[in-house]
N, C-alpha and C positions, 0 to 999 in steps of 0.2 A: 147800738149794741152789736158786738161781734158775734160771729157764728159760735166761737168757743164759749163766749159768755152765755148765749142763749142755750147752748147744749148743756152747760153746767146748770142752768136754771131748770131745764128738763130733768136732769139727773136729780137735782134737789127735790123737785116736786114728786118724783117717783121714788125718793128715798134710796137712791143708788149712788155709789161712789165711783169716781172716774177709774179707779183701779179695777173695779168689777168688769169694766169693758174689755179688758185684755182677752178674756176667753171669748166674749161675744164677737170681737173683731178678729180673733185669731192672731194676735200680735202680743209681744211682750209688754209688760206694764210700763216700762220706760218709753216705748213707742207711743203708748196712749198719752203719757205726760207730754211728750214732744208734740203730738197733734194739738193738744190744748195750748201749749206755750207758743207754738208757731201759728196757731189758728188755721190749721190746714186739715180740712175734712172733705172727703169726696162725697158725692151724692150717695154712693154705695155705703160708705161709712155711716152717714146719717140715717139711711133707711134701716141698717142693721141696728143702730142705737135705738131708733124709734120702736122697732119691733121688740127689742130687749126690754124697754120700759113700758110697752103696751100703748103706744100712741101712733097716730097716723099723720102722714104728710099729704097736704093737698095744694094744688094750684087753683085759686078761685078767680073767676073772671067777673067783671063788673055786672054782667047780666045774671049772675048767680050760678052759672055752670061751674062744675068742679071736676078736676081730674085728680084721682087718688093714686098716689105712689105707695107701693107696698114692698115688702121683702121679696115677694114673688118676682118682682121686676128685676131684682138683683140675681136671683137664682136662675132665671130662664132668660138669658140675654138674646136668644134667637127669636123670641116671640114678643112682639110689642103688645102691651095690654093698655088699653084706654077704656076706662069705665066712667063715662060722664055721669054726674049726679046732679040733682037739683031739678029745677023746673023744666029743663029741656031734655029730659031722658027720652030715649027712643028705644 
């Protein structure tokens, strides 16, 4: 399944339409449609979309450790945030 297909599924679950993303991403509606048709989303785009629909993106390792990516990672690019979650919290 492509990133565009999965992103459409996220929008469907959140009962949002792709056209509603224009304001969220700060781009024209046609540019949103182009992102879907070309299957071209940056990590920044995805984090903004996930924040818009109220979900979170994680990278999960085999041992259960998780690193959470949030909209704050997009807003503050000078500061790296790593918040491990799971069994190995420190």
